[in-house]
C-alpha positions, 0 to 999 in steps of 0.5 A, spaced: 507 512 474 500 510 476 494 512 472 491 515 479 498 519 480 497 522 473 490 525 473 488 525 480 490 531 484 488 534 491 481 537 488 479 530 486 480 527 492 476 532 496 470 530 491 472 523 493 471 525 500 464 528 499 462 521 495 464 517 501 461 521 506 454 521 501 455 513 503 459 511 496 464 506 500 458 502 501 453 502 495 452 507 489 449 513 490 445 518 487 449 524 485 447 531 482 453 535 479 449 541 481 449 539 488 456 537 488 458 543 485 456 548 490 459 544 496 466 544 492 465 552 491 466 550 484 462 551 477 458 545 475 462 544 469 468 543 474 465 539 478 463 535 472 471 534 470 473 532 477 468 526 476 470 524 469 477 524 472 475 520 478 472 515 473 478 515 468 483 513 474 478 508 476 477 510 483 469 511 482 464 507 477 458 511 474 451 510 471 449 516 467 441 517 468 436 523 465 436 527 472 444 525 475 448 519 476 449 514 480 456 513 483 460 508 487 467 508 490 471 502 487 476 499 491 482 503 489 478 509 490 477 507 497 485 505 497 486 513 495 482 515 501 485 510 506 492 514 504 490 520 505 487 518 512 493 515 515 496 522 513 492 525 518 493 520 522 500 522 523 499 528 523 495 529 529 496 522 532 504 522 532 504 515 530 512 512 529 510 506 525 505 500 524 503 493 527 501 488 522 499 480 524 498 475 520 500 467 519 506 465 515 504 461 508 509 458 503 510 463 497 511 461 490 519 461 491 519 467 485 523 470 492 529 466 491 530 468 484 529 476 485 533 477 491 539 473 488 539 478 483 546 483 482 542 489 480 537 488 486 543 485 491 548 490 491 542 496 492 540 491 499 547 491 501 549 498 500 542 501 503 540 496 508 546 494 511 546 487 510 546 481 505 539 478 504 538 471 505 536 468 498 528 468 499 523 471 502 518 470 508 511 471 506 506 473 511 498 472 510 494 478 513 489 478 518 483 481 516 484 487 521 491 488 519 489 488 511 485 494 513 491 498 517 496 496 512 494 503 509 498 506 515 505 504 511 503 509 505 505 514 511 512 512 513 518 513 508 521 507 505 528 505 503 527 506 495 531 500 490 532 502 483 530 499 477 535 497 473 537 493 467 541 487 465 541 488 457 536 482 456 530 485 461 528 491 466 526 489 473 522 494 476 523 498 483 521 496 490 520 499 496 523 496 503 520 498 510 524 497 516 521 492 520 522 487 526 518 481 527 516 477 533 513 470 534 507 468 539 513 465 543 515 472 544 522 470 540 523 476 536 528 479 530 531 484 527 532 488 522 528 485 517 525 489 511 518 489 508 519 489 501 514 490 495 514 493 488 514 501 488 507 504 491 503 498 489 497 497 493 496 489 490 496 483 494 494 487 500 493 481 504 501 479 503 507 481 506 514 479 503 519 480 509 527 479 507 533 479 512 540 477 512 538 470 516 532 465 513 527 467 518 523 460 518 530 458 521 531 463 526 525 463 529 522 456 528 516 458 523 513 453 520 506 455 516 500 457 519 505 460 525 502 467 528 507 473 528 507 480 529 510 484 524 512 491 527 513 496 522 518 502 524 519 509 522 525 509 518 531 513 522 
């Protein structure tokens, strides 16, 4: 469980939203606990406590001065706000998925090892309905798609459980149903975007698994453009 999920709830996110509205996403802003408390309809002590929790979770940085504090929202804080934003988009815009685009890139070769491990493979076959090719297709996202990626957090993924082999523990993962389309119009499905469970690290990269080697199936090479259509789980 992340530090954020341990200490930050809806009350803290409400304070984070007000800080963003004041400009704390772009630069440091001067914050008065009294003013924040008034806007939150809370006591000064409560407002101060919410700022402290946001700071402890790494969602803001603070510099306390004699007449207030200078506050800026961190990348992690921005990510939390994007998650909230995507939830509201799904409520009001009836979204059923998200399209992300990028270029094919070479990986580190670790995907083949992890995909092939029996503790994962058995779950893939059972929960995804196919035996994945032992390797992943890596896609480096465009800047626009990096920003749009947070929409995935509002979708319901397939969970892959953590497991042990006696020597070590292997962490949980999530798989998002998807289809991939090349620039020539050729497409393939089903594929799944795979990622460590509920993480936002490496936001500029997608890793895809499928029953076949996608590079061969679609004739892909490094640098080729693709679009990944991530779908709502049925």
